[in-house]
C-alpha positions in Angstrom: 110.3 54.4 63.8 109.2 57.6 62.0 108.4 60.7 63.9 105.1 62.6 64.0 105.5 65.7 61.7 104.1 69.2 62.1 100.7 69.7 60.6 98.8 72.9 59.5 97.1 74.8 62.2 99.9 74.3 64.9 102.6 76.8 65.6 105.9 75.4 64.5 109.1 76.0 66.5 111.5 78.4 64.9 114.2 76.2 63.5 116.6 76.4 60.6 114.5 73.9 58.7 111.1 75.7 59.2 112.6 79.1 58.2 113.4 77.6 54.8 109.7 77.0 54.1 109.3 80.8 53.4 112.1 80.7 50.8 111.2 82.1 47.3 110.0 79.6 44.6 112.7 77.8 42.7 113.5 79.1 39.2 111.8 76.8 36.7 113.4 78.2 33.5 115.9 80.9 32.6 116.6 82.3 29.2 115.6 85.3 27.1 112.6 86.9 25.5 113.5 88.0 22.0 111.7 90.5 19.8 113.8 91.0 16.6 117.1 92.3 17.9 115.8 93.1 21.3 116.9 90.5 23.9 115.4 90.5 27.4 117.0 87.9 29.8 114.5 86.6 32.4 114.0 84.0 35.0 110.7 82.0 35.2 109.0 81.0 38.5 105.8 78.8 38.5 103.0 81.2 39.7 100.8 78.5 41.1 101.5 76.0 43.9 99.9 72.7 44.8 98.5 72.7 48.4 96.5 69.5 48.2 96.6 66.8 50.9 99.2 64.2 50.2 99.8 60.9 51.9 102.9 58.7 52.2 102.3 55.0 52.0 103.6 53.2 55.1 104.1 49.5 56.0 101.2 48.6 58.2 103.2 46.6 60.7 106.2 48.9 61.3 104.9 52.2 60.0 108.0 52.8 57.8 107.7 54.5 54.4 107.3 52.4 51.2 110.1 52.8 48.6 110.0 51.9 45.0 112.8 50.5 42.8 113.3 50.3 39.1 113.1 46.8 37.5 113.3 45.8 33.9 110.8 43.2 32.6 113.6 40.6 33.0 113.4 41.1 36.8 116.7 42.9 37.2 117.0 46.1 39.3 118.2 49.0 37.1 120.2 52.0 38.1 119.7 55.5 36.5 123.1 55.2 34.8 121.9 52.1 33.0 118.8 53.7 31.5 118.5 54.7 27.9 115.4 56.0 26.1 113.3 54.0 23.6 111.1 55.5 20.9 108.3 53.0 20.3 108.2 51.6 16.8 105.6 48.9 17.4 105.1 46.0 19.7 108.3 45.3 21.6 110.3 47.4 19.0 112.2 50.6 19.9 114.7 53.0 18.5 117.2 53.5 21.3 118.3 57.0 22.0 121.0 58.3 24.4 120.2 61.2 26.7 122.9 63.3 24.9 121.3 62.7 21.5 117.9 63.8 22.9 119.5 67.0 24.3 121.1 67.8 21.0 117.7 67.7 19.3 116.2 70.3 21.6 115.0 73.4 19.7 116.1 77.0 20.2 113.1 77.6 22.5 115.0 75.7 25.2 116.7 79.0 26.1 114.9 81.6 24.1 111.3 82.6 23.6 111.2 84.2 20.2 108.1 86.5 20.2 106.9 86.7 16.6 103.4 88.0 16.9 101.3 90.4 19.1 97.7 89.5 19.6 94.7 90.5 21.7 94.9 88.6 25.0 91.1 88.0 25.0 91.2 86.3 21.6 92.8 83.3 23.2 90.5 80.5 24.2 91.1 79.9 27.9 90.7 76.1 27.4 94.1 76.2 25.8 95.8 77.6 28.9 98.1 75.2 30.8 100.5 76.8 33.3 101.5 80.4 34.1 105.0 81.5 35.0 106.1 84.8 36.6 108.9 86.3 34.6 111.5 88.3 36.5 114.2 90.5 34.9 117.6 89.0 34.9 119.8 92.1 34.8 117.5 93.4 32.1 115.4 95.9 34.1 115.2 98.6 31.4 114.1 96.3 28.6 111.7 94.4 30.9 110.1 97.6 32.2 109.6 98.8 28.6 107.9 95.5 27.5 105.7 95.6 30.6 104.6 99.1 30.0 103.9 98.5 26.3 101.8 95.4 27.1 99.9 97.3 29.8 99.1 100.3 27.6 98.2 98.3 24.4 96.5 95.3 26.0 98.5 93.1 23.7 100.1 89.8 24.4 102.9 88.1 22.5 103.0 84.5 21.1 106.2 82.4 21.0 107.5 79.0 21.8 109.1 77.6 25.0 110.7 74.3 25.9 109.9 73.1 29.4 110.4 69.6 30.9 111.4 68.1 27.5 108.3 69.5 25.7 108.0 72.5 23.3 104.8 74.4 23.7 103.3 77.6 22.4 103.5 80.3 25.0 101.6 83.5 25.6 103.6 86.3 27.2 101.4 89.0 28.7 100.9 91.7 31.4 99.5 90.7 34.8 99.6 92.8 38.0 102.6 94.9 37.3 104.6 92.0 35.9 105.2 90.2 32.6 104.1 86.5 32.8 104.2 83.6 30.4 101.3 81.1 30.0 102.0 77.9 28.2 99.3 76.8 25.8 98.1 73.4 24.6 98.2 72.4 21.0 94.8 72.3 19.2 94.9 68.5 19.0 95.1 68.3 22.8 91.8 70.0 23.3 88.6 68.1 22.6 86.0 69.6 20.3 82.6 69.1 21.8 80.9 69.4 18.4 82.5 66.2 17.4 80.3 64.2 19.7 76.9 62.9 18.6 75.6 63.1 22.1 76.1 66.8 22.1 74.6 67.4 18.6 71.5 65.4 19.4 70.5 67.3 22.5 66.8 68.4 22.6 65.7 72.0 22.9 64.6 72.9 26.5 60.9 73.5 27.1 59.9 77.2 27.5 58.7 76.9 31.1 61.9 75.0 32.1 64.0 77.7 30.4 62.1 80.5 32.3 62.7 78.8 35.7 66.4 78.1 34.9 66.8 81.8 34.0 65.1 82.8 37.2 67.5 80.6 39.2 70.6 82.1 37.4 69.3 85.6 38.2 68.8 84.7 41.9 72.2 83.3 42.2 74.0 86.1 40.4 76.8 88.0 42.1 80.4 89.1 42.0 83.2 86.6 41.7 85.0 86.0 44.9 87.4 83.0 44.8 88.4 83.6 48.4 85.0 82.2 49.4 86.0 78.8 48.2 88.4 76.6 50.1 89.5 73.0 50.2 87.0 71.3 52.5 88.6 67.9 52.0 92.0 69.2 53.1 90.5 70.9 56.2 88.6 67.7 57.2 91.7 65.5 56.9 93.8 68.0 58.9 91.1 68.0 61.6 91.1 64.2 61.6 94.9 64.2 62.0 94.8 66.7 64.9 92.2 64.6 66.7 94.4 61.5 66.3 97.4 63.3 67.7 95.3 64.4 70.7 94.2 60.8 71.3 90.5 61.2 70.3 89.5 60.4 66.8 86.8 62.8 65.4 85.4 61.1 62.3 83.9 63.7 59.9 80.1 63.5 59.6 78.8 62.3 56.3 76.6 64.8 54.4 72.9 64.1 54.5 71.5 62.9 51.3 69.5 65.5 49.4 65.8 65.0 48.7 65.6 64.0 45.0 63.0 65.5 42.7 60.8 63.3 40.5 61.4 65.3 37.3 63.5 68.1 35.9 60.6 70.5 36.1 60.0 69.7 39.7 63.7 70.2 40.5 63.7 73.6 38.8 60.5 74.7 40.6 61.7 73.6 44.1 65.1 75.3 43.5 63.5 78.5 42.3 61.1 78.6 45.3 64.0 78.0 47.8 65.8 81.0 46.5 62.9 83.5 46.9 
């Protein structure tokens, strides 16, 4: 039978396993930044981490974890050694590629980010941003420090290409909090253009009174950005539920009361503006 595991909010015992939780993030990519003949070896660490609630599916009767196996469409179980890669050519038609053939096709950006243009960081549409990686010097302290200082003083970022997880992407290398970081970018065809949708083009102009009330609401709710004020309430409620189960008394989270609905947009604006006075 599986054991009950440690959850957030409780003090874990000091063991060899728990001490490894504070280990530094694993290197995601290692290679070099290259500007002409200047080569700067670096290691990349993913700057963000996922702290969402995750569940493991268990068998209801014996509470053991569910495992998944690989089967082909003929019903045979398949090992990793027997897997090849098929490029779709049409219905049930594939060009079969071996892993070594795919590896041979990887571009130079697998190990090198060739920085070929410096741009204003704020010219980049943030909707193209994907993931950001912290770049650490890899026995390249002098060159790394020089690049960091130049980017800090000029406000410029550099564009190049990087291959991560079998995909080549544009990458923006820029200054951030005393470090050089790399943000992967999406291709233009991966970002929807809102102007291409008729429902957006056909929107009516707001009425003058509605616009006045809306502007009043925005002004009343204005303030400084503080992301620390936002936290994962779903995660906190699940952890509280788990703690209550471990203590033998189940505390079911209360459902939020339904909000009073307004009969019209104008009424909703008026009531909201009044509540903020």
